[in-house]
N, C-alpha and C positions, 0 to 999 in steps of 0.2 A: 783356247782362251775365249771368255765371253766378250761380246762386242762392247768396246769402250765408247761412251758417248762423245760427241764433239764438244768443243769448248762452248759453243753457242748454246747447245742443249743444257749443259751444266749451269750456265748463267741463267737460262730461263727457269730451270728447276729452282735454283736458290732464290730467284726473284719471286716466284709464285709460292714457294713454301719457306718463308723466312724463319720459321721455328724448327725446320728439319734440315739443318745445314751441316751437321757433323759428317765426317767422312763415311761412317757406317750408314747414315741416313741416305747419302747420295748413292752408295753402293746398293742399298736395298731398293732404292727407287728405279735403278737401271738394271736390276737383276744381275749384278756382278758377283760372282762367287769364285772361290778358289784363290790360293795365295798369289799365284802369278798375275791374275786379273787385278787383284787388290793392290799389288805393288805397282802395276801400270797406272791405276787410277791415282795412287798417291803421287807418282812422278808427274802426272798431268796437272793435278792441283798445284803442286809446287811450281810448275812451269807457269801456270796462270798467275800465281802469286808474284813470281819474278817479273812478269810482264806488266804488273800493276792492275790486272783485271779483278784480282781478289786480294783481300787482306785476311790473315788468319787471326781469329779471336779465340784465345784458349783452344778448344778443340773444334770450333766451328769456323765456317767460312762466310764472308760477306763481301759485298761489292766495295771496291776501294773508295774511301771517303764517305762510306755510309750508304750511298745510293748507287744501285746498279743501273745500267741503261735501261733495263726492263725491271720494273719493281711493282710490288703490290701496294696500292695506296687506297685510302678511304676517303670518299667525297665528304666534304664538310658543307655547312650551310652556305648559301649564296650570299654575296656581299650586296651592298645597296644598289649597285649597277646590275645585279642579276648574274654576275660571273660566278662560276663554280670553282672552288679551290679544293685541294686535297692534301692529306697529310700522309707521310710514309708510315707504315705500320711497324717497321722495325728500324728506327733510327738509332744508330750506334755512335754517331759522332759527338763531338763536344758541343755544348750550347744547345740552343733551340733548334728543332727540326727545320729544314728548309721549307719555304712557302712554295707551293706547287700550283700553277694555274692549269685547270683542265681546259683544253682546246678541242672542242668537238668537230668532227668531220661531217660533211653532208651524209645523211643516212644513219648516223649514230643514234642509238635509242636514248630517250630522256633518262637522265640519271638523277637520283634523289639523295638527300642527306643520309649518310650512313652506309651507302652501298660501297662494296669493295670491288676494285677492278685491277686487272693486270694492265699496266700502262707502259708505253715507251717514253722515257724521260729525256728531255734535251735541256741542257743548261743554257740560260739566257743572261745577258748583262744589261744594265741600265734600266731595269724594271723594278717594280715593287715586289717581285717574286724572283726566285733564283732558278726555277725550273718550270717547263711546260710539259704537260702530260697529254699523251694521245692514246685513246682507247685501243687495246688489243682485244680484250674480251672481259665480260662481266664474270665474276666469280661467284659460285653458289655457296651455300652454307653461311652460318652466322657465327661470329665470335662468341665463345662462351662468356656469359655475363653473370654478375652477382650483384644483389642489392643488400646493403648492410650499413651498420653503424661504424663510422671510421674512428679508430682510436690512434691518436698521434704517439709516436715514439721517436727515440733518438736516431733510428735508422730509416725513418720514413713513417711507417705505421702499419696497422692491421685493420682488416675489415671483419666484423662480426656479422655474418649473414643473418637476416631475419627470417629466411625461409625455414619452414618447419622441417625438422629432421636433418638440417645442415648444421653440423657443429664444428666443422673444420674452418679455421680462420684462413684468411688470405693475406699474404705479405705484400706490402706496397713499398717499393724502393723510394728513396727520398726525392728522386727526380721524377716520380710519376704520381705524386699526390694531387696535382693540379690545384695546390693551395687549400686542400680540404682541412677543415678545422676539427679538433677533437669533438666527438659527439654528433657530428653531422651525418645525415643519411646521404649515402653516395651510391652511384651506379659505377661499376668497374668492369673491365673486360680482362680476360686472362692473356698474359703475354709470356713469351719465352717457352722453351721446351718443357715437356712434362718430366719432372724429376721427383725424387724422394723428398719428403718434407712438405712445407706449406706451399700451395700454388701461389705464383706471382701474378699480381694484377696491376693494372693502370686505371686510375680513376678517370672516368670519361665525363662524368656529370655529377655536380654537387646539387643535391636536392634540398639542402638546408635542414632546418629543424625537423626531426622525424615526427614530431607531433604537429607540424604545420600543415596548412590545407592542402598544398600541393602533393604531399606524400600520402594522404589518406588512402585513395584508391590504388595507388601504386603498390603500397604495402600489401593490401588484400590480394591484388593480382599476383604478386610474387609468392606470397605465403601459400596460396592455393594452387600454384602451378598452372595458372591460366596463360596459355601462349599469347603474347601480345605483339610479337614481331613476326611479320610474314617472311618466309624464305624467298631469296631472290627469284627462284624458279616460279613460285606462285605469283609474285608480282608481275614477272615478265609475261606469264600466261594470261593474267587478267588484262594487262596493257595491250595485248594483241587481239583481245575480243572485239568484235564489231557488231553493230546492230543486226538483228535477225531479219531476214527478208520474208516477205509474205509467203512465197512458195506455195505449198499445199495447205497452209493454214487457213482457217475460216476467218474472213474479214469481218471484224466486229466493230470497226471504227465508226460506223453510223450509230452505234448505241451510246446513249449519253451516260456513260459511267462517271462516277465521282469517287474520290478517296476521302475518308474522314478519319483523322488521326489526332493525337495530342498536339497542342500548339507547338511543342518543341520536338516534334517527330524528326528522327534522323533518316528514316527510310519509309517508303510507302510500298508495301507489298500486296495490298488487297484493295479492290475497287468494287462498288456495289451499284445495283440499278434494280428498281422495281417498277411495275406497271400493272394495271388491272388485266386479269386474264380475259382475252377476247372470246374464248371458247364458250358458247351458249350453254354447254353442259356443265360449266363451273361458274354459275353466276355469283358475283361477289368474291371470286377467287383472285389470286394474284400470281404474277410472274416474277420471280426473283432471280437475278443474275449475281453471281459472285465470281469475279475474275482475279486470278492470283499470278504474280510475276513468274514467268517461265525460266526459273533459274537452271533447270536441267539442260536447257539449250546451251549454256555457257560452261557449266560444271559437269564435264563428261566423266563417266565411270573410269576410274584408274588414273586420271589426270593428276597433275601436281595440285591443282585447285581442289580436287575431290579428296585427296589424301589429307590435305590440311583441314578441310571443312569437316571431315569425319573425326579427325583428331580433336578439333575444338568442340564439335558437337552442337554448339549453339553460340549465339552472341551473349555477351555479358553487359549489363547495363549498370552504370554507376552515376551518381548525381553530377559528376563533372566530365564524364567521358564514356565512350562505348568501346568495348573490345569485340570487333565484329567477327562473324564466322567467315565472311568473304571480304576481300580487299575492297576499298572504297570505289575503285573503278567499276565494280559490279554493284555492291550493296547501295552505293549512293548515286549511281548513275544508270548503267544499262539495265539493271534489274529493278530499278525504282520506278514506280508508275507515276512519273511526273505529269503535270498538267500540259495538255495539248502536244504531247510527244508520242509517237508510235512506239508501242512496247509489245514484245511477245508475251502471251499469257496462256495459262491453263484455266478454263472457265467452266462453270456448271450452271445450267439453266434449270430452275426448279419450278414446278407448278404446285401452288398451295391452294387448299380449300379455304373457304371463308373462316373456318375454325382453326386454321394454321396447320393442318395436317399435310405432309408432303405426298402429293399424288404421284408424281413422276420426277425424274431428273435425266438430264443429258449432259455429258461432258464433251468438251471440244478443246482443241489446241488452235489458238488464233492470234490475231494482232488486234489490239485495242488502243484507244486513245482517251485518256481521262479529260473530262470537260472542266473539272475544277479540283484543286487541292484544298479541302476544308478542314477545320478543326471542330472538335466536339461542342464547345460552348457556342461557336458561331452558328452551327447547325441547329442547336437547341434554341437559340435566340430567334432564329428565323421561324421555326415551328411555333414558337410562343408568340409570334406576332410582331417581332422586332428584327426583321431582316436588314442586312447591311447591303452595300453596293454590290458585293459579290453573290450574295445568296438571294437577293430579290428576284433576279431573272430566272433562278432555278426553283423557286418555291413551289409553284403549281405543278410543274411537269416532272420534277425530280425529287424534291424533299418530302412533299406531302404523300406521294405514293410510297416512299420508303417507310414512313411512319404508319401508313395503312397496313403495309405487310407485316410490320412489327407488331401492330395491334393483334393481328391474327395469330402470330407466333406466341404472344403473351398468353393468349387463350389456351393454346396447346401446351405451353409450359406449365400453366396452372394445373392442368389435368395430369401431366407427367410428374409433377412435384420433385424437381431436382433439389438438391440441398441448397437452402436459401440463406447462406451466411451473409452477414452485413458487417464486412471488415473494411473500414475506410483505408484508402491508400495514403501512406504518409508522403509528404512532399517537402524536400529540403531545397530551399532557395539559396543559391550561392552568389557571392559578388564576383566581379571580374577576376580578382586575384584568388578566388577559391575559398574564401571564408564564408561561414554560414551566416546568412542574413536573417533567416526565419525558418521555423519548422511548423508545418501546417498539415492539414489533411485535404487531399484533392476532392473537390466537389464532383459528385457523379450525377450525370444527366441521363435522361432517357436515350440520348444520342449514344452514350457508351453502351447501354444495354441492347440497343438496336444492332449495333455492330457485332456485339458478342453473340447475340441470338442467330444472326446471319451466318457467322463463321461456324458456330456449333452445327447448324444445319448442313453447311457445306461439308464439314468434316464427317458427319454421319453419312452423307451421300457418297463420299469417297470410299468409306469402309464398306458400305453396302455394294457399291459397284464392283469393287475388287473381290469381295466375297462371292458375288454372283458369277463373276468371270473366273473364279477359282485361281486367282493369282496371288502369289505371296506378297505380304505387305507387313508393316509394323503397326500394331494396334496400340492405342493409348489405353492402358489398363489401370483401373482404380478398384481395388477390392474393398469389401466392407470391413468395418472395424473389428478387431479381435475381441473375444468375450472379456478379457481383462480390461482393455481400454474402455469398452462399453460400460462395464460395471463401475469404473472410476468416474465416468461421465455421469452415471446415474447418481453416484454418491454426492457429487458436487451439486447436481440439480436438486436433489432432495434436501441437502443442507441449506440451499438457497430458497427453499419453499416451493419447489416445482416437482413435477412428476414426468417420468419417462417410462412408457409402457414396457413391460417385460413379459417373458413367456410366449413370445411370438416371433416370427421371422422379421428381422429388422428391415424397415423401409425407410427411405429418405423422408417420407411423409410424417413418420414418427418423430424424427429429429426436427422437422419443421414445426410441428405442434409445440415441441419443447421450446424452440426459439420464439415462437409467437407468444407463449406464456411470459417470457422474459422481456419482450419488446416494450420499451417505454418505461421499464423499471430501472432501478439502480444496478441490477444485475445483467442488464442487456449485453454490454460488452463482454463481461465475464463469460456468459454462456456461449457467445459466438466464439470466443477464443478457446474455451474448453472443448467445445464441439469440434473445432478445427484440430486441436491436438489429439483428439481421439481417433481421427481419420488416419488410415494408412497412406503411405506416400505413393503417388501415381508413378507408373514406370512404362517403358515400352517393351513389347514382347511380340514375337511372330504369331502367337496363338491368342485367341480372343477369350478373354475372361470377363468381359463387360466393364462398364464404367459406373460404379455405385453412386458417386457424387452427382453425376448428371442424370442418373436413372435411365441410362441407355444400354441397350444390349450390344451395340457394335459402334465403335468410335475410333477414329484415326486422325492424325494431325496432317492437314492438307494446306492450311491457309497461310503459312509463314515460312516458306523455303529460304528466304533471305537470311533468316536468323535461327532456323532449326533444321538439323540434318535429317531428322525424322520425316519432315515434310517433303524433302527432296527425294527420299526413298519412295514415298507415296506417289509423287509425280512420275518418277521413273516407272513405277509399276503400272500406272495408267497409260503411259506411253507404250510400254511393252504390250499390255493387254489390248490396246486399240491399233497397234501397228503404226504409230505416228512418227517413227524415225528410228535411227540406230543408236539413239542416246537413252534408250530405256534401261530398265533394270538388267544388269549383266549377270552372267553365270556366277561370277565371283561375289557380286552383291547378294545373290540368293544363298550361296554357300555360306556367306559370313553374316547372314541376317540376325541370328541369335547373338552372335558376338557383338555385332553393331548395336543391337538393342541394349545390351549390358553396358557398352561403352558410353552411349549417349545418355542413358539414364544416370550414369555416374557423373558425366560432365555437366548435366543439368543441376545435380545436387551440388556439385563443386561451384557453379556460378551462384547458386542461391545462397550458399555459405559465404562466398566472397562479397556478394552484394549486401547481405545481412551484416557482416563484419564492418563493411564500409559505412553503412548507415549508423551502426553503433559508435563508430569513431567520430563521425561527424556530429552526432548527438552529444558525445562526451566533450568534444571541442566547443560545441555551443554552450554547454552547461558549465564548462570549467571556470568561467568568470563568475559563476553564482554559487560557488562553494560556500556553505553556511546558510543558504536560503532554505526555507521551508516549502514543501510541496504536498499536495493531496494526491492520493492514488488509491489503488486497490491491489490487494495481495493476489498475484497471478500464478504463483507457484510456491510449493512447500517441499523443503528437502531437510534431511537430517542436519545439514550444516547451515541452514538459515532460510530466509524468506525472500522470494522475488516479488517485487512491486512494480507495477506498471503506472507511470506517472500520468495524471489526467492531461496535463498541459501539452506535452510533447509525445506521449506514447512511448517514451524510453523506458527500458527495463533496468532496475537496479537491484543490488543484493543487500539485505540486512543480515550480517553474519549473526549466527545464533549466540555467539558469545556476548553480543551487544544487546540482546533482547531480555530485558528485565534483570533480576538478580537471583534467578533460580534455575534449576535444571529443567529442561523441557524434554518430554517423551515424544518421539516421532512415530506417528501411525501412518504407514504408507497407504493403507486401504482407504481411510477417510480423508487422507491428505491434510492432517492436522498436526500441530504441536501443542502438547498440554503441559502446563507448568506443574512440577511436582509438589510445590508448596501451596500455590494459590488456586490450582485448578483452572487457571486462565487457559482458554483454548484459542489458538490462532489457526485460521484456515483460509482456503481460497475464497475470494469474493469479499472479504472484509474491507471496509473503508479505513484507510490509515492516513496519518499525517507523519511526514518524514522530514528529516534534515539531510541535505546533500553533504556528505562528509568528504568525498573524494571523487574526482573525475579525471580519468587518465585517457587522453586522446590516442596515445600510442596503441593501447589495447582495446579501447572502447569500454573500459569497465567503469561502472558507477557503484560507489559504496554509500549506503544510506544508514541513517540512525532513526530508530523508531521512536516517535514522540507520543502518539496516541492511537487507539484503536476504536473505531466506531464513536469517535468524538470524546471518548473518556480516556484518562490516563491509565497506564498499566498498573495494576495493584502490586505492591511490594510483597515479599515473602512473609513479612510480619503483619501485613494489613489484613483487611477483610477479604475472606475468600469470595471470589466472583468469577463470572465468565463474561468475556466480551468477545463472543465468537459468532460463527454463522448461526442462522436461525436454528432453534432447537438442537443445540450441540449435544445434549444428552442422547437424543434420539440418533444423532449421527454417530456417536460413539457406540451406541447399542447395535446399529446396523453394521458398523465396522466389525464388531465382535461376532455378529451373525455370519458375516462373509468369511471370517477366519474359520469358524466352525465348519462351514460348507466346504472350504478348501481342504481342511483336514480330512473330512469324510471322503472327498474325492481322491485324495492321495492314498487313502487306505484301500 
């Protein structure tokens, strides 16, 4: 006969696994097999039921009265006095679940809202709570959750998930709706055992109107499957982390590093320092230091933190929140280069010629201390002669040398000719309750470009260093545009009156000349957007295929390990190459390098899509009060089903359905990216100025529907009116070029 567990062990199992309490679940848990052993287990359970330790509920067992002496509970938010309370996860009694006060013992870890623990419960009398809980142990794993629209019903309700690909509804019993109303966005967690039919859920959070401001980024996070809850083991590992000692690190604390970030920066992972090169053989040269947070010290290969960071791939940024790659204990504290705090770092010292060429570089692992946490506008104002109290003492010795080094790098950049796109970054300002106050474009200063150039140079140095040492790493790869995309760009350029050289090997300098032609004209933004769309998407790979956009032969990401896993891999590769510790690139890291590259390339695209969707939803919410208003814009895309228009005021993109364009049939030409009216010959193409009316704004999806009112200042001709064209410049030539391209394609296919 198999070993029958004691009554205490059975009670512990039921308490720890409240959804696995059927007799067969208990038998499986303790490895009980055979008819004789099962009969003995059945007898023991009946005996415990008779003693009052258990009560039978259909085919499962639970503690008498709904709570066992040892139960699984979930910590809730602290009250006004800071006391933590908990709720039982499987309350089966009548009425509301009992209120449980968590009583910590000396040495207990700090617990946060939402954590699940196995606790020993004691009944108390004469208090505002009925039980007190003492920690036995934390429990790993997270409850399965769903985000969706609640639909009320006579038996409670259903939840329609908003996650893409999730079409199964969840059933919510009447006593688990938490008062949710029909049509509300809710977050729920699965309860009860897995059975056939709809899964059962309990509403844990009511998020209100699904088109409301609080829901915007949450919807995108869930739709794109971005992990936004850290497992218990990851949080525990981060909580145990301690500041790194100096040890064998190089002491860099005497160097006056500063950090320069956006005014609303949530983490600070890079610091900079520049000074004249004292070497007489490099007169007019510069010494440039870039120090980066040493995340590798805290996130060791194979650890829970490492597995979670790799799964996330990167941090995701939204107007109202950040979904970080690392817990805040690291990203916001130990790995953030705060002012006047010792922090471990990976640093590179680079010598520059007066013309901005990198003469040499040296990497080190050290301890640094930032002299000041500055923001871009503040630094730029100081350089422009308007320092404030914080920047005035730093102006001569720190800020001006930084700009001097940047001046040299600008000269080198002009010779290198990286792709010079001018795409202003949109800025969405939110109120405290999450509503859109304004949509604007961020002002860019030389301070922004200064940091960008410093980071690019440090990334180049990292790629060159690891290539020299023949160590594996992840390169940042950006390949040149495909012939088809390049031809489409050429068509748009020529239709707008510009030229793009052909018949030669494409270089970024050719594209820059095109952008220079458009600069200052009404087609400026159009050519920048169209050039960007012609580019291939950058990705990570263990092999080096160069970076077309930056006009660099070798490039890797080194400067942001707090928010990008690729940079952490590069840090580990440098540690391994220089023998700086046991936390370098592991054998498993190397074996999985190509798989990791594919994974983090995918997670980067996932975050970009979620961030774009969130911006679209915020813009739709902002414009929803202006339905019926007229806007000016420019056609930014042409498809068979309609026209995409980018609005001047906000940069939002809306769709004009083809059915609403004029009163005639339109022929779509994919080569010239135009629509031509069958009756009037009216041609609509990318770059045209249009006036539109906002017909619909849907915050839940981020969709904008527009009505076309005029093109290039004139009304659309009707099918019975005068034949005319209000299209891009020289539309007849554009059509002829499109026909020529078609003939070439036909010849190639033959």
